[in-house]
MIDOSE-1310 file (N, C-alpha, C; in nm, 2 decimals, decimal comma, always signed):
residues 282
xxxx	+0,09/-0,12/+0,00/+0,00/+0,00/+0,00/+0,09/+0,12/+0,00; +0,20/+0,12/+0,07/+0,29/+0,23/+0,08/+0,35/+0,26/-0,06; +0,39/+0,15/-0,12/+0,45/+0,16/-0,26/+0,35/+0,22/-0,36; +0,22/+0,18/-0,34/+0,12/+0,23/-0,43/+0,10/+0,38/-0,41
xxxx	+0,10/+0,43/-0,28/+0,08/+0,57/-0,26/+0,20/+0,65/-0,31; +0,32/+0,59/-0,29/+0,44/+0,65/-0,34/+0,44/+0,68/-0,49; +0,39/+0,57/-0,57/+0,38/+0,58/-0,71/+0,28/+0,69/-0,75; +0,16/+0,69/-0,68/+0,06/+0,79/-0,71/+0,11/+0,93/-0,69
xxxx	+0,19/+0,95/-0,58/+0,25/+1,08/-0,55/+0,34/+1,13/-0,65; +0,43/+1,03/-0,70/+0,52/+1,07/-0,81/+0,45/+1,11/-0,94; +0,34/+1,03/-0,97/+0,27/+1,06/-1,09/+0,20/+1,20/-1,08; +0,14/+1,22/-0,96/+0,08/+1,35/-0,94/+0,18/+1,47/-0,96
xxxx	+0,29/+1,45/-0,90/+0,40/+1,55/-0,91/+0,44/+1,58/-1,05; +0,45/+1,47/-1,13/+0,49/+1,47/-1,27/+0,39/+1,55/-1,35; +0,26/+1,52/-1,32/+0,15/+1,59/-1,40/+0,15/+1,74/-1,36; +0,17/+1,77/-1,23/+0,18/+1,92/-1,19/+0,29/+1,99/-1,26
xxxx	+0,40/+1,92/-1,27/+0,52/+1,97/-1,34/+0,49/+2,00/-1,49; +0,42/+1,91/-1,55/+0,39/+1,93/-1,69/+0,29/+2,04/-1,71; +0,19/+2,05/-1,62/+0,10/+2,16/-1,63/+0,17/+2,30/-1,61; +0,26/+2,31/-1,51/+0,33/+2,43/-1,49/+0,43/+2,47/-1,61
xxxx	+0,47/+2,36/-1,68/+0,57/+2,38/-1,78/+0,50/+2,43/-1,91; +0,37/+2,42/-1,92/+0,30/+2,47/-2,04/+0,32/+2,62/-2,05; +0,34/+2,67/-2,18/+0,37/+2,81/-2,20/+0,25/+2,87/-2,27; +0,20/+2,98/-2,23/+0,09/+3,04/-2,29/+0,12/+3,09/-2,43
xxxx	+0,02/+3,08/-2,52/+0,05/+3,12/-2,66/+0,11/+3,26/-2,67; +0,20/+3,28/-2,76/+0,26/+3,41/-2,78/+0,37/+3,44/-2,69; +0,40/+3,35/-2,59/+0,50/+3,37/-2,49/+0,59/+3,25/-2,47; +0,64/+3,20/-2,59/+0,72/+3,08/-2,59/+0,86/+3,11/-2,54
xxxx	+0,90/+3,06/-2,42/+1,03/+3,08/-2,37/+1,08/+3,23/-2,39; +1,02/+3,32/-2,32/+1,07/+3,46/-2,33/+1,21/+3,48/-2,29; +1,28/+3,58/-2,34/+1,41/+3,60/-2,30/+1,42/+3,65/-2,15; +1,53/+3,61/-2,09/+1,55/+3,66/-1,95/+1,59/+3,81/-1,96
xxxx	+1,50/+3,89/-1,90/+1,52/+4,04/-1,92/+1,64/+4,09/-1,83; +1,69/+4,00/-1,75/+1,81/+4,04/-1,67/+1,94/+3,97/-1,72; +1,93/+3,92/-1,85/+2,05/+3,86/-1,90/+2,16/+3,96/-1,92; +2,28/+3,91/-1,89/+2,40/+4,00/-1,91/+2,47/+3,95/-2,03
xxxx	+2,50/+4,05/-2,12/+2,58/+4,01/-2,25/+2,72/+3,96/-2,21; +2,76/+3,87/-2,30/+2,90/+3,82/-2,28/+3,00/+3,92/-2,31; +2,99/+3,99/-2,42/+3,08/+4,10/-2,46/+3,22/+4,04/-2,50; +3,30/+4,13/-2,56/+3,43/+4,09/-2,61/+3,53/+4,09/-2,49
xxxx	+3,62/+4,00/-2,49/+3,72/+4,00/-2,39/+3,82/+4,11/-2,41; +3,89/+4,15/-2,31/+3,99/+4,26/-2,32/+4,11/+4,20/-2,40; +4,16/+4,28/-2,49/+4,28/+4,24/-2,57/+4,39/+4,34/-2,54; +4,51/+4,28/-2,50/+4,62/+4,37/-2,47/+4,70/+4,40/-2,60
xxxx	+4,74/+4,52/-2,61/+4,80/+4,57/-2,74/+4,93/+4,48/-2,77; +5,00/+4,44/-2,66/+5,12/+4,37/-2,68/+5,10/+4,23/-2,74; +4,97/+4,18/-2,73/+4,94/+4,05/-2,79/+4,87/+4,06/-2,93; +4,88/+4,18/-2,99/+4,81/+4,20/-3,12/+4,91/+4,23/-3,22
xxxx	+4,96/+4,13/-3,30/+5,06/+4,16/-3,41/+4,99/+4,21/-3,53; +4,86/+4,19/-3,54/+4,79/+4,23/-3,66/+4,64/+4,26/-3,63; +4,59/+4,38/-3,69/+4,45/+4,40/-3,68/+4,41/+4,48/-3,80; +4,28/+4,47/-3,85/+4,24/+4,54/-3,97/+4,10/+4,59/-3,94
xxxx	+4,07/+4,72/-3,98/+3,94/+4,78/-3,96/+3,86/+4,77/-4,09; +3,74/+4,72/-4,08/+3,66/+4,69/-4,20/+3,52/+4,76/-4,18; +3,47/+4,81/-4,29/+3,33/+4,86/-4,29/+3,24/+4,77/-4,37; +3,13/+4,73/-4,32/+3,04/+4,64/-4,39/+2,90/+4,69/-4,38
xxxx	+2,81/+4,64/-4,47/+2,67/+4,68/-4,47/+2,58/+4,55/-4,46; +2,48/+4,56/-4,37/+2,38/+4,46/-4,36/+2,25/+4,51/-4,43; +2,21/+4,44/-4,53/+2,09/+4,48/-4,61/+1,97/+4,39/-4,55; +1,87/+4,46/-4,49/+1,77/+4,38/-4,42/+1,67/+4,32/-4,53
xxxx	+1,69/+4,35/-4,65/+1,60/+4,29/-4,76/+1,65/+4,16/-4,80; +1,78/+4,13/-4,77/+1,83/+4,00/-4,80/+1,76/+3,89/-4,71; +1,74/+3,77/-4,76/+1,66/+3,67/-4,69/+1,71/+3,64/-4,56; +1,84/+3,63/-4,54/+1,90/+3,59/-4,41/+1,88/+3,70/-4,31
xxxx	+1,86/+3,82/-4,35/+1,85/+3,94/-4,26/+1,71/+3,98/-4,23; +1,62/+3,92/-4,30/+1,48/+3,97/-4,29/+1,42/+3,96/-4,15; +1,49/+3,88/-4,06/+1,44/+3,86/-3,93/+1,44/+3,99/-3,85; +1,53/+4,08/-3,88/+1,54/+4,21/-3,80/+1,42/+4,30/-3,83
xxxx	+1,34/+4,26/-3,93/+1,22/+4,34/-3,96/+1,10/+4,29/-3,89; +1,11/+4,19/-3,81/+1,00/+4,13/-3,74/+0,93/+4,24/-3,66; +0,80/+4,26/-3,69/+0,73/+4,37/-3,63/+0,73/+4,37/-3,47; +0,73/+4,25/-3,41/+0,73/+4,25/-3,27/+0,86/+4,29/-3,20
xxxx	+0,97/+4,29/-3,28/+1,10/+4,32/-3,23/+1,19/+4,37/-3,34; +1,16/+4,49/-3,39/+1,23/+4,54/-3,51/+1,36/+4,60/-3,46; +1,47/+4,57/-3,52/+1,60/+4,61/-3,48/+1,61/+4,76/-3,47; +1,57/+4,83/-3,58/+1,57/+4,98/-3,58/+1,49/+5,04/-3,46
xxxx	+1,38/+4,99/-3,43/+1,29/+5,04/-3,32/+1,37/+5,03/-3,19; +1,44/+4,91/-3,17/+1,51/+4,89/-3,04/+1,62/+5,00/-3,03; +1,70/+5,01/-3,14/+1,81/+5,11/-3,13/+1,76/+5,25/-3,12; +1,66/+5,29/-3,19/+1,61/+5,42/-3,19/+1,55/+5,46/-3,06
xxxx	+1,48/+5,37/-3,00/+1,42/+5,40/-2,87/+1,53/+5,43/-2,77; +1,63/+5,35/-2,77/+1,74/+5,37/-2,68/+1,81/+5,50/-2,71; +1,82/+5,54/-2,83/+1,89/+5,66/-2,87/+1,80/+5,78/-2,82; +1,67/+5,77/-2,83/+1,58/+5,88/-2,79/+1,59/+5,90/-2,64
xxxx	+1,61/+5,79/-2,56/+1,62/+5,80/-2,42/+1,74/+5,88/-2,37; +1,86/+5,86/-2,44/+1,98/+5,92/-2,40/+2,05/+5,85/-2,29; +2,18/+5,88/-2,27/+2,26/+5,80/-2,18/+2,23/+5,82/-2,03; +2,15/+5,92/-2,00/+2,12/+5,95/-1,86/+2,00/+5,88/-1,81
xxxx	+1,93/+5,80/-1,89/+1,81/+5,73/-1,85/+1,84/+5,58/-1,87; +1,76/+5,50/-1,79/+1,77/+5,36/-1,80/+1,73/+5,31/-1,94; +1,81/+5,22/-1,99/+1,80/+5,16/-2,12/+1,82/+5,27/-2,23; +1,89/+5,37/-2,20/+1,93/+5,47/-2,30/+2,08/+5,46/-2,33
xxxx	+2,11/+5,52/-2,45/+2,25/+5,51/-2,50/+2,29/+5,64/-2,56; +2,42/+5,67/-2,56/+2,47/+5,79/-2,64/+2,48/+5,76/-2,78; +2,46/+5,86/-2,87/+2,48/+5,84/-3,01/+2,57/+5,95/-3,06; +2,63/+5,92/-3,18/+2,74/+6,00/-3,23/+2,71/+6,03/-3,38
xxxx	+2,76/+6,15/-3,43/+2,74/+6,19/-3,56/+2,83/+6,13/-3,66; +2,94/+6,07/-3,62/+3,04/+6,01/-3,71/+3,10/+5,88/-3,64; +3,17/+5,81/-3,73/+3,22/+5,68/-3,68/+3,35/+5,70/-3,60; +3,40/+5,83/-3,58/+3,51/+5,86/-3,50/+3,48/+5,83/-3,35
xxxx	+3,35/+5,85/-3,32/+3,29/+5,81/-3,18/+3,36/+5,89/-3,07; +3,41/+6,01/-3,10/+3,47/+6,09/-2,99/+3,36/+6,18/-2,93; +3,38/+6,23/-2,81/+3,28/+6,30/-2,74/+3,23/+6,42/-2,81; +3,32/+6,49/-2,89/+3,27/+6,61/-2,96/+3,17/+6,58/-3,06
xxxx	+3,15/+6,45/-3,10/+3,05/+6,42/-3,20/+2,92/+6,37/-3,14; +2,91/+6,38/-3,01/+2,79/+6,33/-2,94/+2,67/+6,41/-2,99; +2,56/+6,35/-3,01/+2,43/+6,41/-3,04/+2,34/+6,41/-2,92; +2,29/+6,52/-2,88/+2,20/+6,53/-2,77/+2,07/+6,45/-2,80
xxxx	+2,02/+6,38/-2,70/+1,90/+6,30/-2,72/+1,78/+6,38/-2,77; +1,77/+6,51/-2,73/+1,66/+6,59/-2,78/+1,66/+6,62/-2,93; +1,78/+6,60/-2,99/+1,80/+6,63/-3,13/+1,78/+6,50/-3,22; +1,78/+6,38/-3,15/+1,77/+6,26/-3,22/+1,64/+6,24/-3,30
xxxx	+1,53/+6,30/-3,23/+1,40/+6,28/-3,29/+1,39/+6,35/-3,43; +1,46/+6,45/-3,46/+1,46/+6,53/-3,58/+1,55/+6,47/-3,69; +1,63/+6,37/-3,65/+1,72/+6,32/-3,75/+1,65/+6,23/-3,85; +1,68/+6,26/-3,98/+1,62/+6,18/-4,09/+1,48/+6,21/-4,13
xxxx	+1,42/+6,31/-4,06/+1,28/+6,35/-4,10/+1,29/+6,47/-4,19; +1,17/+6,53/-4,21/+1,16/+6,65/-4,29/+1,05/+6,74/-4,24; +1,05/+6,87/-4,28/+0,95/+6,96/-4,24/+0,85/+6,98/-4,35; +0,72/+6,98/-4,31/+0,61/+7,00/-4,40/+0,53/+7,13/-4,37
xxxx	+0,52/+7,22/-4,47/+0,45/+7,34/-4,45/+0,30/+7,32/-4,50; +0,21/+7,36/-4,41/+0,07/+7,35/-4,45/-0,01/+7,47/-4,40; -0,12/+7,50/-4,47/-0,21/+7,61/-4,43/-0,31/+7,55/-4,33; -0,32/+7,60/-4,21/-0,41/+7,54/-4,11/-0,51/+7,65/-4,07
xxxx	-0,64/+7,61/-4,06/-0,75/+7,70/-4,02/-0,74/+7,71/-3,87; -0,73/+7,83/-3,81/-0,73/+7,85/-3,67/-0,86/+7,92/-3,63; -0,94/+7,85/-3,55/-1,07/+7,90/-3,51/-1,05/+8,00/-3,40; -1,09/+8,13/-3,42/-1,08/+8,24/-3,32/-1,20/+8,25/-3,24
xxxx	-1,30/+8,16/-3,26/-1,42/+8,16/-3,18/-1,54/+8,22/-3,25; -1,51/+8,29/-3,36/-1,62/+8,36/-3,43/-1,69/+8,27/-3,52; -1,62/+8,16/-3,56/-1,68/+8,06/-3,65/-1,67/+8,11/-3,80; -1,61/+8,23/-3,82/-1,59/+8,27/-3,96/-1,47/+8,21/-4,02
xxxx	-1,49/+8,16/-4,14/-1,38/+8,10/-4,22/-1,33/+8,20/-4,32; -1,22/+8,28/-4,29/-1,17/+8,37/-4,38/-1,02/+8,36/-4,38; -0,95/+8,43/-4,47/-0,81/+8,42/-4,49/-0,73/+8,46/-4,37; -0,79/+8,55/-4,29/-0,72/+8,59/-4,17/-0,70/+8,48/-4,06
xxxx	-0,79/+8,38/-4,07/-0,78/+8,27/-3,98/-0,69/+8,15/-4,03; -0,63/+8,17/-4,15/-0,55/+8,06/-4,20/-0,40/+8,09/-4,17; -0,34/+8,00/-4,11/-0,20/+8,02/-4,07/-0,11/+7,92/-4,14; +0,01/+7,97/-4,18/+0,11/+7,89/-4,24/+0,18/+7,82/-4,13
xxxx	+0,16/+7,69/-4,12/+0,22/+7,61/-4,00/+0,31/+7,50/-4,05; +0,42/+7,49/-3,98/+0,52/+7,39/-4,01/+0,50/+7,26/-3,92; +0,50/+7,15/-3,98/+0,49/+7,02/-3,91/+0,62/+6,94/-3,94; +0,67/+6,87/-3,84/+0,79/+6,79/-3,86/+0,75/+6,64/-3,87
xxxx	+0,78/+6,58/-3,98/+0,75/+6,44/-4,01/+0,88/+6,36/-3,98; +0,87/+6,27/-3,87/+0,99/+6,19/-3,84/+1,02/+6,08/-3,94; +1,13/+6,03/-3,93/+1,17/+5,92/-4,01/+1,09/+5,80/-3,99; +1,04/+5,74/-4,09/+0,96/+5,61/-4,08/+1,06/+5,49/-4,07
xxxx	+1,03/+5,40/-3,97/+1,12/+5,29/-3,95/+1,13/+5,20/-4,08; +1,03/+5,20/-4,16/+1,03/+5,12/-4,29/+1,13/+5,18/-4,39; +1,18/+5,30/-4,37/+1,27/+5,36/-4,46/+1,42/+5,33/-4,43; +1,44/+5,26/-4,31/+1,57/+5,21/-4,28/+1,58/+5,07/-4,32
xxxx	+1,65/+5,05/-4,43/+1,66/+4,91/-4,49/+1,80/+4,85/-4,47; +1,90/+4,94/-4,43/+2,03/+4,89/-4,42/+2,10/+4,94/-4,29; +2,20/+4,86/-4,24/+2,27/+4,90/-4,12/+2,42/+4,89/-4,16; +2,50/+4,99/-4,12/+2,64/+4,99/-4,14/+2,72/+4,95/-4,02
xxxx	+2,81/+4,86/-4,03/+2,89/+4,81/-3,92/+3,04/+4,85/-3,93; +3,09/+4,90/-3,82/+3,24/+4,92/-3,81/+3,29/+4,81/-3,72; +3,39/+4,74/-3,78/+3,44/+4,63/-3,70/+3,60/+4,62/-3,72; +3,66/+4,56/-3,62/+3,80/+4,54/-3,62/+3,83/+4,39/-3,62
xxxx	+3,91/+4,34/-3,71/+3,95/+4,20/-3,71/+4,09/+4,20/-3,64; +4,09/+4,12/-3,53/+4,21/+4,13/-3,44/+4,26/+3,98/-3,42; +4,39/+3,97/-3,44/+4,46/+3,85/-3,41/+4,53/+3,86/-3,27; +4,48/+3,78/-3,18/+4,53/+3,78/-3,04/+4,62/+3,66/-3,02
xxxx	+4,75/+3,68/-3,02/+4,84/+3,57/-3,01/+4,84/+3,50/-2,88; +4,78/+3,57/-2,78/+4,77/+3,50/-2,64/+4,68/+3,39/-2,65; +4,57/+3,40/-2,73/+4,47/+3,30/-2,74/+4,47/+3,23/-2,88; +4,56/+3,28/-2,96/+4,57/+3,22/-3,10/+4,44/+3,22/-3,17
xxxx	+4,37/+3,33/-3,17/+4,25/+3,34/-3,26/+4,25/+3,47/-3,33; +4,17/+3,47/-3,44/+4,16/+3,58/-3,53/+4,01/+3,61/-3,54; +3,96/+3,71/-3,47/+3,81/+3,73/-3,46/+3,77/+3,87/-3,49; +3,65/+3,89/-3,54/+3,60/+4,03/-3,56/+3,54/+4,08/-3,44
xxxx	+3,56/+4,21/-3,41/+3,50/+4,27/-3,29/+3,42/+4,39/-3,35; +3,28/+4,39/-3,34/+3,20/+4,50/-3,38/+3,21/+4,62/-3,29; +3,26/+4,73/-3,34/+3,28/+4,85/-3,27/+3,16/+4,94/-3,26; +3,09/+4,95/-3,37/+2,98/+5,05/-3,38/+2,88/+5,00/-3,49
xxxx	+2,76/+5,05/-3,48/+2,66/+5,03/-3,58/+2,58/+5,15/-3,61; +2,54/+5,17/-3,74/+2,46/+5,29/-3,77/+2,35/+5,25/-3,87; +2,23/+5,30/-3,84/+2,12/+5,28/-3,93/+2,14/+5,37/-4,05; +2,11/+5,32/-4,17/+2,13/+5,40/-4,29/+1,99/+5,44/-4,35
xxxx	+1,99/+5,56/-4,40/+1,86/+5,61/-4,47/+1,90/+5,69/-4,59; +1,80/+5,71/-4,68/+1,83/+5,78/-4,80/+1,80/+5,93/-4,77; +1,90/+6,01/-4,77/+1,89/+6,15/-4,74/+1,86/+6,24/-4,86; +1,76/+6,32/-4,84/+1,72/+6,42/-4,95/+1,72/+6,56/-4,89
xxxx	+1,80/+6,65/-4,95/+1,81/+6,79/-4,91/+1,78/+6,88/-5,02; +1,68/+6,97/-5,00/+1,64/+7,07/-5,10/+1,61/+7,00/-5,24; +1,55/+6,88/-5,23/+1,52/+6,81/-5,35/+1,63/+6,73/-5,41; +1,75/+6,74/-5,35/+1,86/+6,67/-5,41/+1,88/+6,54/-5,33
xxxx	+1,89/+6,43/-5,40/+1,91/+6,29/-5,34/+2,06/+6,28/-5,31; +2,09/+6,27/-5,18/+2,23/+6,26/-5,14/+2,28/+6,12/-5,11; +2,18/+6,02/-5,14/+2,22/+5,88/-5,12/+2,20/+5,83/-4,98; +2,25/+5,72/-4,95/+2,24/+5,66/-4,82/+2,35/+5,71/-4,73
xxxx	+2,31/+5,76/-4,61/+2,40/+5,81/-4,51/+2,36/+5,76/-4,37; +2,46/+5,75/-4,28/+2,42/+5,71/-4,14/+2,33/+5,81/-4,07; +2,23/+5,75/-4,01/+2,14/+5,84/-3,93/+2,22/+5,89/-3,80; +2,29/+5,80/-3,74/+2,38/+5,83/-3,63/+2,46/+5,70/-3,60
xxxx	+2,56/+5,71/-3,52/+2,64/+5,59/-3,48/+2,62/+5,56/-3,34; +2,62/+5,43/-3,31/+2,61/+5,38/-3,17/+2,72/+5,28/-3,14; +2,78/+5,30/-3,03/+2,89/+5,20/-2,99/+2,82/+5,07/-2,95; +2,88/+4,96/-3,00/+2,82/+4,83/-2,97/+2,83/+4,79/-2,82
xxxx	+2,93/+4,84/-2,75/+2,94/+4,80/-2,61/+2,83/+4,87/-2,53; +2,78/+4,99/-2,58/+2,67/+5,05/-2,51/+2,54/+4,98/-2,54; +2,53/+4,93/-2,67/+2,41/+4,87/-2,72/+2,39/+4,73/-2,67; +2,49/+4,65/-2,65/+2,48/+4,51/-2,62/+2,39/+4,48/-2,50
xxxx	+2,40/+4,55/-2,39/+2,31/+4,52/-2,28/+2,16/+4,53/-2,31; +2,13/+4,61/-2,41/+1,99/+4,63/-2,45/+1,95/+4,52/-2,55; +2,04/+4,49/-2,65/+2,02/+4,39/-2,74/+2,00/+4,25/-2,68; +2,07/+4,23/-2,57/+2,06/+4,10/-2,49/+1,93/+4,08/-2,44
xxxx	+1,84/+4,18/-2,42/+1,71/+4,17/-2,36/+1,60/+4,16/-2,47; +1,64/+4,17/-2,60/+1,54/+4,17/-2,70/+1,55/+4,05/-2,79; +1,44/+3,99/-2,82/+1,44/+3,86/-2,89/+1,44/+3,89/-3,04; +1,52/+3,82/-3,12/+1,51/+3,83/-3,26/+1,44/+3,70/-3,31
xxxx	+1,36/+3,71/-3,42/+1,28/+3,60/-3,47/+1,38/+3,49/-3,51; +1,35/+3,37/-3,46/+1,42/+3,25/-3,50/+1,34/+3,16/-3,59; +1,37/+3,16/-3,72/+1,29/+3,09/-3,82/+1,30/+2,94/-3,80; +1,40/+2,89/-3,73/+1,43/+2,75/-3,72/+1,35/+2,68/-3,61
xxxx	+1,32/+2,76/-3,50/+1,26/+2,70/-3,39/+1,20/+2,80/-3,29; +1,07/+2,81/-3,28/+1,00/+2,91/-3,19/+1,03/+2,89/-3,04; +1,07/+2,77/-3,01/+1,10/+2,74/-2,87/+1,24/+2,77/-2,82; +1,32/+2,81/-2,92/+1,46/+2,85/-2,89/+1,48/+3,00/-2,92
xxxx	+1,44/+3,08/-2,82/+1,46/+3,23/-2,84/+1,61/+3,27/-2,86; +1,63/+3,36/-2,94/+1,76/+3,41/-2,97/+1,76/+3,56/-2,95; +1,86/+3,62/-2,87/+1,86/+3,76/-2,85/+1,94/+3,83/-2,97; +1,92/+3,96/-2,99/+1,99/+4,03/-3,09/+2,14/+4,03/-3,06
xxxx	+2,18/+4,03/-2,93/+2,32/+4,03/-2,90/+2,38/+3,90/-2,95; +2,31/+3,78/-2,93/+2,36/+3,66/-2,98/+2,36/+3,65/-3,13; +2,26/+3,71/-3,19/+2,25/+3,72/-3,34/+2,38/+3,78/-3,40; +2,42/+3,89/-3,34/+2,54/+3,96/-3,39/+2,67/+3,88/-3,35
xxxx	+2,67/+3,83/-3,23/+2,79/+3,76/-3,18/+2,82/+3,63/-3,25; +2,71/+3,56/-3,29/+2,72/+3,44/-3,37/+2,74/+3,46/-3,52; +2,73/+3,59/-3,56/+2,75/+3,63/-3,70/+2,64/+3,56/-3,79; +2,52/+3,57/-3,74/+2,41/+3,50/-3,82/+2,35/+3,59/-3,93
xxxx	+2,41/+3,70/-3,95/+2,37/+3,80/-4,06/+2,45/+3,78/-4,18; +2,39/+3,83/-4,29/+2,46/+3,83/-4,42/+2,50/+3,98/-4,45; +2,62/+4,00/-4,50/+2,67/+4,14/-4,52/+2,77/+4,14/-4,63; +2,81/+4,26/-4,67/+2,91/+4,28/-4,77/+3,00/+4,40/-4,73
xxxx	+3,13/+4,39/-4,77/+3,23/+4,49/-4,73/+3,22/+4,61/-4,82; +3,22/+4,73/-4,77/+3,21/+4,85/-4,85/+3,34/+4,94/-4,83; +3,42/+4,90/-4,74/+3,54/+4,98/-4,72/+3,64/+4,92/-4,62; +3,76/+4,96/-4,63/+3,87/+4,91/-4,53/+3,96/+5,03/-4,50
xxxx	+4,05/+5,01/-4,41/+4,14/+5,12/-4,38/+4,23/+5,15/-4,50; +4,23/+5,28/-4,54/+4,31/+5,32/-4,66/+4,36/+5,46/-4,63; +4,46/+5,51/-4,72/+4,52/+5,64/-4,70/+4,42/+5,75/-4,71; +4,31/+5,73/-4,79/+4,21/+5,83/-4,82/+4,10/+5,83/-4,71
xxxx	+4,09/+5,73/-4,64/+3,98/+5,72/-4,54/+3,84/+5,72/-4,61; +3,83/+5,66/-4,73/+3,71/+5,66/-4,80/+3,66/+5,51/-4,83; +3,53/+5,50/-4,86/+3,47/+5,37/-4,90/+3,52/+5,35/-5,05; +3,50/+5,23/-5,09/+3,54/+5,19/-5,23/+3,46/+5,28/-5,33
xxxx	+3,34/+5,31/-5,31/+3,26/+5,38/-5,41/+3,30/+5,53/-5,42; +3,38/+5,58/-5,33/+3,43/+5,72/-5,34/+3,57/+5,72/-5,40; +3,64/+5,61/-5,41/+3,77/+5,61/-5,47/+3,76/+5,62/-5,62; +3,86/+5,70/-5,68/+3,85/+5,73/-5,83/+3,85/+5,60/-5,91
xxxx	+3,92/+5,50/-5,87/+3,92/+5,38/-5,95/+3,79/+5,30/-5,96; +3,70/+5,32/-5,86/+3,58/+5,24/-5,85/+3,46/+5,33/-5,84; +3,47/+5,46/-5,86/+3,36/+5,55/-5,84/+3,23/+5,51/-5,92; +3,25/+5,49/-6,05/+3,14/+5,46/-6,14/+3,14/+5,31/-6,18
xxxx	+3,19/+5,22/-6,09/+3,19/+5,08/-6,13/+3,14/+5,00/-6,01; +3,01/+4,98/-6,00/+2,95/+4,91/-5,89/+3,00/+4,77/-5,88; +3,03/+4,70/-5,99/+3,08/+4,56/-5,98/+3,22/+4,56/-5,92; +3,30/+4,66/-5,96/+3,44/+4,67/-5,91/+3,43/+4,69/-5,75
xxxx	+3,34/+4,77/-5,71/+3,32/+4,79/-5,57/+3,29/+4,66/-5,49; +3,20/+4,58/-5,56/+3,17/+4,45/-5,50/+3,29/+4,36/-5,50; +3,37/+4,36/-5,61/+3,49/+4,28/-5,62/+3,59/+4,32/-5,51; +3,60/+4,45/-5,48/+3,69/+4,49/-5,38/+3,65/+4,44/-5,24
xxxx	+3,52/+4,44/-5,22/+3,47/+4,39/-5,09/+3,50/+4,24/-5,08; +3,49/+4,16/-5,19/+3,52/+4,02/-5,19/+3,67/+4,00/-5,17; +3,75/+4,09/-5,22/+3,90/+4,08/-5,21/+3,93/+4,09/-5,06; +3,87/+4,19/-4,99/+3,90/+4,21/-4,85/+3,86/+4,08/-4,77
xxxx	+3,74/+4,02/-4,80/+3,70/+3,90/-4,73/+3,80/+3,79/-4,76; +3,85/+3,78/-4,88/+3,94/+3,67/-4,92/+4,08/+3,69/-4,85; +4,12/+3,82/-4,84/+4,25/+3,85/-4,77/+4,24/+3,81/-4,62; +4,12/+3,84/-4,56/+4,11/+3,81/-4,42/+4,11/+3,66/-4,40
xxxx	+4,05/+3,58/-4,49/+4,05/+3,44/-4,48/+4,19/+3,38/-4,49; +4,26/+3,43/-4,59/+4,40/+3,39/-4,61/+4,49/+3,43/-4,50; +4,47/+3,54/-4,44/+4,55/+3,59/-4,33/+4,53/+3,49/-4,21; +4,41/+3,45/-4,19/+4,38/+3,36/-4,08/+4,46/+3,22/-4,10
xxxx	+4,46/+3,18/-4,23/+4,53/+3,06/-4,26/+4,68/+3,07/-4,24; +4,74/+3,19/-4,27/+4,88/+3,22/-4,26/+4,92/+3,22/-4,11; +4,83/+3,27/-4,02/+4,86/+3,27/-3,88/+4,87/+3,13/-3,83; +4,78/+3,04/-3,87/+4,78/+2,90/-3,83/+4,91/+2,83/-3,88
xx	+4,95/+2,86/-4,00/+5,07/+2,80/-4,05/+5,19/+2,85/-3,98; +5,19/+2,98/-3,94/+5,30/+3,03/-3,86/+5,31/+2,96/-3,72
């Protein structure tokens, strides 16, 4: 009888466990909001015989990158919300006007809202209480239209490829990221430019708390911090360290040759691959 009661107790406990383990629809294994990002380990300069700075672009329209446009957790929305908060608030970050990332290029959070948008002039009827509709009650009013998230289709990444002889590895370290948008000024299309720059070390704690869509398995949530760290994105190289400090498309040899710009990006990728092989041979 004792054995029978023991078995029934175990079965009851098992059923309770299964019941508690059930996850409500739409909340499959949510991310731990207190998760701490792993981050890059510190690298001592004396242990770095080689490093190379590379600029690359993530196009969110490519199939592998379309997950960042998931409406429930859009990458641009996450970054922009943190930028609007500013560094003095919880979950806020500083933003910069250039990839130099020095303090003088800091953009105040009150100015972030107006970045990438445009001003619209409209005639507005102002009711003075008389109910009369005349020209005197029509005011020329300016409205500011902010940047639409759907207009950000690319992200630019600044990264350093570092060989650390202490650990014998050759790894990329993402330094900063910038949303790209198509800038138009006075009717002139100026092409794609960074909206602002964000340091990845500032952004990582926020990305670690936001889930990116995992097309392989809904029960295995993946954070944006992991998505970047595991290099699950597709990208192409648009520039490297050079004497002019310019992207391939601005260099005279490739200015009007889009295919040559692409070939130069592939050349850089190939050189990095061969460099890694050389280190191992050494």
